[in-house]
C-alpha positions as CSV (number, residue, x, y, z in Angstrom):
1,M,0.0,0.0,0.0
2,Q,2.9,2.3,0.6
3,F,3.8,1.7,-3.1
4,L,0.4,3.1,-4.1
5,A,0.7,6.2,-1.9
6,D,4.1,6.8,-3.4
7,I,3.2,6.3,-7.0
8,L,-0.1,8.2,-6.8
9,D,1.2,11.0,-4.5
10,A,-2.0,10.6,-2.5
11,P,-2.8,9.4,0.9
12,V,-3.9,5.7,1.1
13,D,-5.6,4.4,4.2
14,R,-4.1,1.1,5.4
15,P,-6.8,-1.1,6.8
16,V,-6.5,-3.0,10.1
17,G,-6.1,-6.7,9.5
18,D,-3.8,-9.4,8.3
19,G,-3.5,-8.3,4.7
20,D,-6.5,-10.2,3.3
21,D,-8.6,-7.1,2.9
22,P,-8.3,-7.0,-0.9
23,A,-9.4,-10.6,-1.2
24,L,-12.2,-10.1,1.3
25,G,-13.5,-7.1,-0.6
26,A,-13.4,-8.9,-3.9
27,A,-15.2,-11.9,-2.5
28,Y,-17.9,-9.7,-0.9
29,L,-18.4,-7.7,-4.2
30,A,-18.8,-11.0,-6.1
31,G,-21.3,-12.2,-3.6
32,F,-23.1,-8.9,-3.7
33,A,-23.3,-9.1,-7.5
34,A,-24.7,-12.6,-7.3
35,G,-27.3,-11.4,-4.8
36,L,-25.8,-13.4,-1.9
37,C,-24.5,-10.5,0.2
38,P,-26.7,-7.6,1.0
39,D,-26.0,-4.1,2.2
40,L,-22.8,-2.6,1.0
41,A,-23.0,0.2,3.6
42,G,-23.1,-2.4,6.4
43,F,-20.0,-4.2,4.9
44,A,-18.2,-0.9,4.6
45,A,-18.9,0.0,8.2
46,T,-16.8,-3.0,9.3
47,W,-13.7,-1.5,7.7
48,K,-11.3,0.2,10.0
49,C,-8.2,2.3,9.2
50,E,-4.9,1.3,10.9
51,R,-3.1,4.3,9.7
52,P,-2.9,6.6,6.6
53,L,0.2,6.2,4.4
54,H,1.6,9.3,2.7
55,T,4.2,9.7,-0.1
56,T,7.7,9.4,1.2
57,Q,10.2,12.2,0.4
58,W,12.5,9.7,-1.3
59,M,9.8,8.5,-3.7
60,R,8.8,12.0,-4.5
61,Q,12.3,12.9,-5.5
62,T,13.3,9.7,-7.4
63,R,11.0,6.9,-8.6
64,Q,7.9,9.0,-9.0
65,R,9.5,10.9,-11.9
66,K,10.2,7.7,-13.7
67,M,7.1,5.7,-12.9
68,G,4.4,8.3,-12.2
69,P,3.5,9.2,-15.8
70,G,2.8,5.5,-16.7
71,W,0.6,5.0,-13.7
72,Q,-1.3,8.2,-14.5
73,D,-1.8,7.2,-18.1
74,A,-3.1,3.8,-16.9
75,G,-5.5,5.5,-14.5
76,R,-6.9,7.8,-17.3
77,A,-7.3,4.8,-19.6
78,H,-9.4,2.8,-17.0
79,P,-13.1,2.7,-18.0
80,L,-14.2,4.1,-14.7
81,A,-12.0,7.1,-15.1
82,R,-13.9,8.0,-18.2
83,A,-17.4,7.6,-16.6
């Protein structure tokens, strides 16, 4: 998650947990789409932030110049970015 904060130059909230949150979220959304899991707001209410992550100074000065434009292009190309 620190990598995302560094590349995007934006704060990213790190969730409390053992690192399975992306898999849990994907599984819940699949169940929701299939009509098996109700209430997205109730699911979202179970999420807790451990700590926010911010761009590190080192990243801002070095890798972001090299990698940032590619990530920004990918973000603009995503279908949801055009919606």
